[in-house]
C-alpha angles and dihedrals in degrees: 000000000000129000107218126198135165118224116182103187132161117202130191093000102092130033099240116075111222095203132059126207125248113264095207114058096183099054106032123194110194091199087075091067101031110108123218106258109246120228099227112340110063089206094055133269091276095052116112114197113232120241112284095021109154116204090194087073089072126086131184122227125190112216122203104188119192126185129199100242109210092174100060097247096303094121139027127250116215117227120192125185122216136174092213130040109270090205092063100025112059091186093058113128124196115248092197136012140174144138129274136176140165110319092007115083124190107242120186142157117224129187113214138162114278087235090068102103099175139025130201126218119198117203122199114192125207089268089059092248111149129211129177122210123192123212134183112238116234116252114257092006128285137135125325118194109206119194110190096204142062110286099195098266094294090146089071107024143322119299118274137191123246119283125200118239089239091058089047089053091051090049088052091055098256110150121209124204113260110243119252135178128208125195122215108256118188111209120236113251114219120240109286115229121224092239142005123279117253119274123240092272142325091273092058103040093163096050124087139183127245113297095019119157119215122194125198101203123228113268093021126114111210127184097173116143097226119198140180120237086206139344125007134314138192128234120201112195117203096148128026124307115194110203129197094160139344114186102169127085110272135163105213127206117187104198131204106298093013126120140191120202117197102199102177131055108257144140110231121212102172109073112097090180135014121184123181109194122215105281092028124115139207118191127183122199098186137021109317129198136177123197107176145023139035125298130202117181113191096157133033131322115188121184129184096187140021117327123196131182101193125219090257089067103100098212143342123201127191109198124227094258095040131101134202113196121185104187097180135016128016129315111217112189095184100147115131090257121016114187122188121190093153135044130305118191118183142150090224133005121195135169118211122252116237103046127067110243126190119211119187115188121191093149133046129301118192116185116175097197124009131359103191122179123190123190088343136144105217121191113189117190097159136015136334125177121184140160089227127005110203130184125190146158102030096316119166128208126193105189119192094153134044128299117186122184140151094228132016120203114194119188125170093326142109126244118189114190127198093151133033130314107185118185117182107282095208103053107344119129138206103216123190138176093244099256135118086228086082101082131182122190115192108191126212094270092042128110123198121182134171146136104246131011105195126177140031121303143131111263119189113186128188092151139040125313127177128182138155093219124021105180145145138174098193139043115335146155130196123187108179123182098165137018127339118172120193112182100192119006136005112194112169138136113202113042134166120181116191106185085326135127140217113199139146098248148326124269112269090244105034120197130178091236133081094257097100101020092119090058094072103116123237124238103257093225135012120186145146132220093201131035105293132226115194125177118188113193137185104357100329124159141204117190117188136159093213134017107199109200103203098150134030170243092045129183128204115178136172125220140170141043099313131041120259128217133231107188114187127175093196141353123214115190118197098157123080096219121092135258118220125203127184139176097000141117108244121195118191135151121242117281091016097152129090128169141204142164094046096306109140106176088226109074096002138017088037128173106219124185134188123185090355123144105215120194139156122278109300091352099114117120092220128096117222123197134164134172088293092063133255108341099175129016119206 
């Protein structure tokens, strides 16, 4: 059933207004604004057209207005038609009004100036909740079907189900490290002889034949430069071995109570295997390097200058009770596989660019200044603390533990977070090299916190992120399927929310119910330095005190199975291009718009909506909830 009326109304063409507004906003009687249909002259029999009046400036539009009746036809919904937005224009007067409900549309013909590009329909439901929908008028008249409810994003594309940010990252070609787990394997130490084998002869007391075993007795300090006449030997250190240089092939076992002191700066190439037993010690006085072999440190390694395990070292393992301390210089764990189950303490830690290094941390890494990984696969299962954590040159991090740092530099690399990434929340920065090739994936159990994220990157969030500033002036991409909190300013260009939220903070006492949904704080300022593209899908929400439009055109569109909310306390437009919104719920207070720099909001700097339900602040009838809980109750 359709209720049909004919409204022949002229607006803004003659000085007198033919309609008067309703005096009572709570109990609205549309008869107060319904004009008496004229017989021939749409302005009334007593109207005299002024000189120069051109009837060709008038067009007739047939409106077919449909409401989404949530009360099964028991009550009427009021529909009022305006030529300006009644939320921003307090003087707006309806040019047509009537009731509608399920199965009974409001059908009317209105005559309006051809210059009227858009009309606004305000719906008041039986609970006195008001929504405003904006529609583009058809050129040269015609029929306009007006649905006063969310249509599932059909203005933009067909409805879709929710997609995790991780799946979106995979679809974009981002590759995450495959998880792996190492177990701590203590090497078997060969049987230790009571004394050393005999040398070649009495004239070469430091030279031995293939397979020789050399023992440094407990309590003895030995600085002999042992060498092999041929083949490989084995050195067992129970006392102290002082090494300037060893050029022959030796497996070395530093036993409990034993110690090796490397007193000159050298890079050693001749140790196929080095094992430091629990209670054993290696100490380096000068720069120390290792080019080959396998290392197992079960005791203590103390360095007073640079230490490097080069990429030709097959593997290095730090046992669970072991400690490496690099007091001065740089620690470079560049072996093909570097496994830490113990503790690493260093002023600086750097991996070398040019060779792919794998670091597996199931212990603790403490770096006072800079931890810098180049072309490195880094698996963190436990704890890392660093002054600065820097990634470069296609490095990959899989974090299942906790990484704490003052600053985080992120250059052409991928960081996948299942644990905690904590950047200093007072002054710490996330710095990038302004490219989407820097990708961060924060999984559903992941937590990322910091003070300022600055620079372009791709950020995929299925978990919890919290920043004071989240801003970029270059290329960027955000796909958020959970909670992102920005406490001061959100400046971003390409944003997709898929049942995700952007707010300024959680309620102090957060519950999973609707009781404190309105206490979620808004982002104080949202802006964009380049034309913005925002897609809000499947019940997503943005809550901001101010949207500062400094660049345009901008596009905000809704998609998916449930409506999404854009809640703005104010909009300041300082750019003369337009902002387009479609298929969303928009909550704004009255008189929310201000303008500067020549933007007028009339013929430039416009705010144009299609299929958008516009209401006052926190007056929408919809409930919005994401993984963070209920953010807005209807």
